[in-house]
N, CA and C of each residue as an Amber inpcrd file, in Angstrom:
protein
   339
   1.0720000  -1.2440000   0.4520000   0.0080000   0.0020000  -0.1530000
   0.9580000   1.2060000   0.0040000   0.5370000   2.3000000  -0.8750000
   1.2420000   3.4230000  -1.0370000   1.0460000   4.4590000   0.8500000
   2.5340000   4.6440000   0.7860000   2.6850000   5.7610000   2.0890000
   1.7440000   7.2310000   1.5960000   1.6860000   7.5340000   0.4620000
   1.6700000   8.6570000  -0.1730000  -0.2280000   9.0920000   0.0240000
  -0.3610000   9.9990000   0.3060000  -2.4920000  10.2390000  -0.0820000
  -2.4900000  11.0800000  -0.9620000  -2.9650000  10.2130000  -1.6190000
  -3.7640000  11.3220000  -3.1570000  -4.0160000  13.1100000  -2.3610000
  -4.7680000  13.1430000  -1.7030000  -4.7280000  14.1050000  -1.1340000
  -3.7960000  15.1290000  -0.2720000  -2.4780000  14.4670000  -0.5660000
  -1.7270000  15.4150000   0.2110000  -0.5540000  16.2020000  -0.3190000
  -1.6440000  16.4780000  -1.5890000  -1.0560000  18.1720000  -1.8540000
   0.1370000  17.2920000  -3.4750000   0.4950000  16.1650000  -3.4990000
   1.7120000  15.6060000  -4.0880000   0.8020000  15.0570000  -5.4650000
   1.5650000  15.3530000  -6.4180000   0.4920000  13.6130000  -7.1120000
   1.3990000  12.3280000  -6.3820000  -0.1650000  11.5480000  -6.7010000
   0.5310000  10.0190000  -6.9030000   1.0000000   9.5050000  -8.1370000
   1.9940000   8.8470000  -7.2410000   2.8190000   8.1080000  -8.6680000
   2.4730000   6.6600000  -9.1770000   2.2350000   6.4060000 -10.7110000
   0.9770000   6.1190000 -11.3160000   1.4300000   4.6010000 -11.1500000
   1.6990000   3.9220000 -10.2610000   2.3750000   2.7680000  -9.4590000
   1.2720000   2.6200000  -8.1950000   1.2450000   4.0090000  -7.7220000
   0.8800000   3.7870000  -6.5430000  -0.8040000   4.2070000  -6.5330000
  -1.1470000   4.5850000  -7.6960000  -2.1130000   4.6920000  -8.1050000
  -2.8550000   3.9340000  -8.4350000  -2.6520000   2.8520000  -9.5350000
  -2.5780000   1.1120000  -9.8140000  -3.2570000   0.6060000  -8.5320000
  -2.3900000   0.6090000  -7.7670000  -2.3350000  -0.1380000  -6.5240000
  -3.8700000   0.1940000  -5.4260000  -3.9620000   1.5090000  -5.2550000
  -5.0470000   1.8790000  -4.8160000  -5.9170000   1.8030000  -5.1190000
  -6.2760000   1.8950000  -6.5050000  -7.7120000   1.3500000  -7.2930000
  -8.0950000   0.5520000  -7.3720000  -7.0670000  -0.7640000  -7.6830000
  -7.2290000  -1.8620000  -7.2140000  -8.3720000  -2.5190000  -5.7610000
  -7.3570000  -2.0590000  -4.5720000  -8.1780000  -1.7520000  -3.5800000
  -9.1550000  -1.4740000  -3.9610000  -9.4850000  -0.3800000  -3.9250000
 -10.5490000   0.6990000  -3.7450000 -12.1450000  -0.0240000  -4.5990000
 -10.9860000  -0.8730000  -5.6950000 -11.9930000  -1.5960000  -6.0860000
 -13.1490000  -3.0700000  -5.8610000 -12.1110000  -3.4720000  -5.2400000
 -12.6920000  -4.5120000  -3.9750000 -13.5630000  -3.8690000  -3.3640000
 -13.3290000  -2.6070000  -2.5620000 -14.1410000  -2.6270000  -1.5580000
 -15.8830000  -1.6270000  -2.1250000 -15.6980000  -1.1660000  -4.3540000
 -16.8050000  -0.8790000  -4.3120000 -17.8900000  -2.0350000  -5.0080000
 -18.3160000  -3.2600000  -3.4290000 -19.0380000  -3.7210000  -4.3070000
 -19.9700000  -4.2940000  -3.0640000 -21.2340000  -3.9320000  -2.7470000
 -22.0000000  -3.8400000  -2.2410000 -21.6260000  -5.0920000  -0.9900000
 -22.0040000  -6.3760000  -2.2510000 -21.4510000  -7.5130000  -1.0880000
 -20.8160000  -8.1250000   0.0590000 -19.1880000  -7.7800000  -0.7850000
 -18.3570000  -7.5280000  -0.5890000 -17.5810000  -6.6990000   0.9760000
 -18.3260000  -5.0060000   0.7480000 -19.1690000  -3.9930000   2.0890000
 -19.5710000  -5.1010000   3.0850000 -20.8650000  -5.8040000   2.8620000
 -21.3130000  -6.7370000   3.5370000 -20.3020000  -7.5900000   4.1250000
 -19.3490000  -8.4420000   3.4500000 -18.3780000  -9.4790000   4.1680000
 -17.4100000  -9.1640000   5.2680000 -16.5390000  -7.5830000   4.8530000
 -15.9700000  -6.7860000   5.5430000 -16.7920000  -6.5790000   6.9330000
 -17.6800000  -6.4920000   6.9010000 -18.6580000  -5.6870000   8.3800000
 -18.9130000  -7.8570000   8.8050000 -19.7390000  -8.1030000   8.0400000
 -20.1590000  -9.4550000   8.7420000 -18.2390000 -10.2950000   9.4860000
 -17.1570000 -10.1040000   8.7990000 -16.6590000 -10.8050000   9.0890000
 -16.0930000 -10.0170000  10.9420000 -15.8560000  -8.6040000  10.2220000
 -15.3390000  -8.0220000  11.7750000 -16.4470000  -7.8360000  12.7450000
 -17.8990000  -8.1020000  12.6460000 -18.8490000  -8.3750000  13.6870000
 -18.7960000 -10.0150000  14.3310000 -17.9600000 -10.7860000  13.4060000
 -18.5760000 -11.8050000  14.3250000 -17.8410000 -12.1270000  15.4920000
 -18.5200000 -13.3110000  16.3360000 -17.7820000 -13.1990000  17.5810000
 -15.9580000 -13.2950000  17.6700000 -15.4600000 -13.9940000  17.2460000
 -13.8040000 -14.2070000  16.8940000 -13.2220000 -13.2070000  15.8220000
 -14.0220000 -12.8670000  15.2980000 -13.2040000 -11.5510000  14.2760000
 -12.9660000 -12.1850000  13.0580000 -13.4800000 -13.1120000  13.0390000
 -13.1450000 -14.2340000  11.9740000 -14.4510000 -15.0300000  11.1880000
 -14.5020000 -15.5910000   9.9060000 -15.8720000 -16.7460000  10.0270000
 -15.2770000 -17.0500000   8.0280000 -15.7480000 -18.2210000   8.7680000
 -15.8830000 -19.7560000   7.0990000 -16.8950000 -18.4950000   6.0770000
 -16.7370000 -19.2640000   4.6410000 -17.2810000 -18.8190000   3.6840000
 -19.1130000 -19.8790000   4.4240000 -19.2300000 -20.9140000   5.1720000
 -20.4200000 -21.2570000   5.4310000 -20.9650000 -20.3780000   6.7180000
 -19.9550000 -19.6850000   6.9060000 -20.4470000 -18.9320000   8.5920000
 -21.9570000 -17.3630000   7.3080000 -21.1040000 -17.1540000   6.4770000
 -21.4250000 -16.0560000   5.4370000 -22.5480000 -16.1560000   4.1310000
 -22.8770000 -17.0410000   3.7000000 -23.6680000 -17.4410000   2.9440000
 -24.7530000 -17.3780000   3.2230000 -25.7860000 -17.7320000   4.4050000
 -26.7740000 -17.4340000   4.3670000 -27.3770000 -15.8010000   4.7940000
 -26.0930000 -15.1230000   5.6960000 -26.6360000 -13.4940000   6.1440000
 -26.7210000 -12.9140000   4.4840000 -25.5090000 -13.7060000   3.3090000
 -25.5780000 -12.4230000   2.3690000 -26.6580000 -12.6600000   1.2180000
 -26.8990000 -14.1320000   1.4210000 -27.9530000 -14.7460000   0.5880000
 -27.3730000 -14.6280000  -0.7500000 -26.9020000 -15.1820000  -0.7430000
 -25.5480000 -15.5470000  -1.9250000 -24.9410000 -17.0260000  -1.9680000
 -24.3580000 -17.7550000  -3.3590000 -24.1390000 -19.0850000  -3.1180000
 -22.5370000 -19.0230000  -2.2210000 -22.1120000 -19.9740000  -1.7940000
 -21.4170000 -20.7440000  -1.6430000 -19.9240000 -19.9160000  -3.0520000
 -20.1410000 -20.2950000  -3.7710000 -18.9590000 -20.3460000  -5.2840000
 -19.0180000 -18.4500000  -5.1260000 -20.0110000 -17.6880000  -4.8490000
 -20.2910000 -16.0240000  -5.0600000 -19.1070000 -16.0860000  -4.0950000
 -19.5800000 -16.5840000  -2.3100000 -19.4590000 -15.7320000  -1.4570000
 -17.7240000 -16.0060000  -1.5020000 -17.1560000 -17.1070000  -2.0510000
 -15.4670000 -17.4410000  -2.2190000 -15.0660000 -16.8590000  -3.5130000
 -15.2580000 -16.0620000  -4.6910000 -15.2200000 -15.2880000  -4.8790000
 -14.9620000 -14.1480000  -5.0680000 -15.9120000 -13.7100000  -3.8980000
 -15.0640000 -12.0390000  -3.3640000 -14.5080000 -12.1990000  -2.0490000
 -14.9190000 -13.0320000  -1.2410000 -13.6370000 -13.6910000  -0.5500000
 -12.4950000 -13.5260000  -1.3800000 -12.0800000 -13.9160000  -2.3750000
 -11.0530000 -14.5250000  -2.4630000 -10.3520000 -12.6940000  -3.5470000
 -11.6760000 -12.2250000  -3.5210000 -10.1910000 -10.8510000  -4.4190000
 -11.4360000  -9.8840000  -3.3730000 -11.1880000  -9.9900000  -1.5790000
 -10.6850000  -9.4310000  -0.5980000  -9.7170000  -9.7210000  -0.2010000
  -9.0190000 -10.8770000  -0.3650000  -7.7220000 -11.2110000   0.2160000
  -6.6620000 -11.1940000  -1.1880000  -6.9180000 -11.1190000  -2.0490000
  -5.9850000 -10.4960000  -3.0970000  -5.6910000  -9.2580000  -3.2910000
  -6.6410000  -8.3110000  -2.5100000  -6.5760000  -6.8480000  -2.7390000
  -5.5840000  -6.4160000  -0.9600000  -5.3840000  -7.6930000  -0.4210000
  -4.9980000  -7.6740000   0.8710000  -6.2350000  -7.3500000   2.3840000
  -7.2400000  -6.8340000   1.9630000  -7.6770000  -6.6200000   2.8010000
  -8.2040000  -7.9010000   4.1120000  -8.0300000  -8.6300000   3.5980000
  -8.1270000  -9.9570000   4.3140000  -7.4300000 -10.9720000   4.7150000
  -7.0410000 -11.5740000   5.5530000  -6.1010000 -12.7730000   5.7900000
  -7.4870000 -14.0180000   5.7200000  -6.0290000 -15.0780000   5.0860000
  -7.2220000 -16.4300000   4.7560000  -6.3770000 -17.2110000   5.6640000
  -6.9250000 -18.3370000   5.8650000  -6.3540000 -19.4720000   7.6300000
  -7.0190000 -20.5510000   7.2270000  -6.3080000 -21.4570000   6.3420000
  -6.7160000 -22.7190000   6.0640000  -6.7160000 -23.9850000   7.7440000
  -7.4280000 -24.3290000   8.3280000  -7.4020000 -25.3420000   9.0510000
  -9.1620000 -26.1600000   9.2280000  -8.1590000 -27.6270000   8.4110000
  -9.0380000 -28.8830000   8.5810000  -9.4390000 -28.5830000   6.7450000
 -10.5350000 -28.8100000   6.6200000 -11.3410000 -28.9190000   5.1150000
 -11.4160000 -27.1710000   5.4090000 -11.5610000 -25.9550000   6.3630000
 -11.6300000 -24.6950000   5.8890000 -10.6430000 -23.3760000   6.1210000
 -11.2290000 -22.9390000   5.3350000 -10.7590000 -21.6420000   5.2270000
 -11.4400000 -20.1110000   6.2560000 -10.5960000 -20.1250000   7.2160000
 -11.2680000 -19.1380000   8.2550000 -10.3390000 -17.5820000   7.6560000
 -11.4290000 -16.4040000   7.7300000 -10.8290000 -15.1020000   6.9670000
 -10.8820000 -13.9930000   8.0160000 -10.5990000 -12.8320000   8.4300000
 -10.4470000 -12.0420000   9.6290000  -9.6970000 -10.8680000   8.5390000
 -10.2060000  -9.5510000   8.8520000  -9.6640000  -8.0290000   8.7730000
  -8.5880000  -8.0590000   8.8020000  -7.4960000  -7.5170000   7.9640000
  -5.8480000  -6.9690000   7.9480000  -6.4250000  -5.4350000   8.3870000
  -6.1740000  -5.3800000   9.7790000  -6.4340000  -4.0080000  10.0490000
  -5.5050000  -2.7860000   9.6120000  -4.0160000  -3.6290000   9.7650000
  -3.5640000  -2.2370000   8.9100000  -4.0540000  -1.9550000   6.9530000
  -4.4030000  -2.6970000   6.6810000  -4.9010000  -2.5600000   5.3890000
  -6.0960000  -1.6070000   5.6560000  -6.7270000  -1.9360000   6.2000000
  -8.1920000  -0.6630000   6.3970000  -7.8030000   0.7890000   7.1580000
  -7.1270000   0.4390000   7.5520000  -6.2810000   1.7220000   8.3870000
  -5.2680000   2.8100000   7.2450000  -4.5760000   2.0180000   7.1450000
  -4.0470000   2.6150000   6.0470000  -4.6580000   2.8250000   4.5290000
  -5.9280000   2.7650000   4.3580000  -7.0140000   2.7260000   3.2700000
  -7.9880000   4.2340000   3.9310000  -8.1060000   4.3940000   5.3530000
  -8.8920000   5.1460000   5.6800000  -7.8190000   6.4890000   5.8320000
  -6.4190000   6.3010000   5.9910000  -5.3700000   7.5630000   6.0560000
  -5.2440000   7.7010000   4.9410000  -5.1950000   7.1990000   3.4080000
  -5.3000000   7.7350000   2.2360000  -6.0820000   8.1530000   1.7090000
  -7.1000000   8.4410000   2.5600000  -8.0490000   9.3820000   1.7220000
  -8.8360000  10.0840000   2.7850000  -7.3630000  10.5190000   4.1620000
  -8.9060000  11.5520000   4.7940000  -7.2510000  12.4160000   5.1010000
  -7.6950000  13.8130000   4.4170000  -6.8260000  14.9040000   4.1070000
  -6.2810000  15.3440000   5.8640000  -4.6150000  15.5750000   5.3830000
  -3.6060000  15.2230000   6.1340000  -4.2410000  16.2140000   7.7330000
  -4.5480000  17.6500000   7.1890000  -4.9400000  18.1470000   8.3800000
  -6.0330000  17.4500000   9.2080000  -7.0850000  17.3890000   8.4900000
  -7.9620000  16.0900000   9.2880000  -7.4370000  14.6560000  10.6470000
  -5.9410000  14.7880000   9.6110000  -5.2440000  13.3580000  10.3900000
  -5.1400000  13.5960000  11.2190000  -4.8190000  14.9070000  10.9470000
  -3.4340000  15.4520000  12.3150000  -4.6200000  15.4680000  13.4280000
  -5.4330000  15.8820000  13.5230000  -6.1070000  16.6780000  14.3450000
  -6.6660000  15.1490000  14.7690000  -7.4570000  14.2080000  14.1940000
  -7.9490000  12.8520000  14.5620000  -6.6300000  12.4840000  15.5060000
  -5.6050000  12.0790000  14.9830000  -4.4770000  12.0150000  16.0710000
  -4.3140000  12.1140000  17.1140000  -4.7610000  13.7440000  17.1610000
  -4.3560000  14.2390000  18.4400000  -5.5090000  14.2120000  19.5060000
  -6.7210000  13.4430000  19.5090000  -7.7310000  12.9700000  20.1660000
  -7.2610000  12.4000000  21.1220000
């Protein structure tokens, strides 16, 4: 993830812009946003595909597809246990996205609190 915010007043490098666009593209789907929310709010902060299909009313292959996209974007971590895979949020990735989209002045105010 790039360390330079597109809102920092400096032009963002092409490679950084492409990486950030890919991550934001992963966010830009209602089912994926719901997946992130469901996983974050799960009792252990993790969930398997079988935990996520019913709340989303989506098939297992569709949920697995969305989870793969979120994992490849670096937003989720996948851990295989036996025949099941469990997913959990990567907090640093979420924080980095928030920081990139927060203007520097607001970031400084937020941290001072």
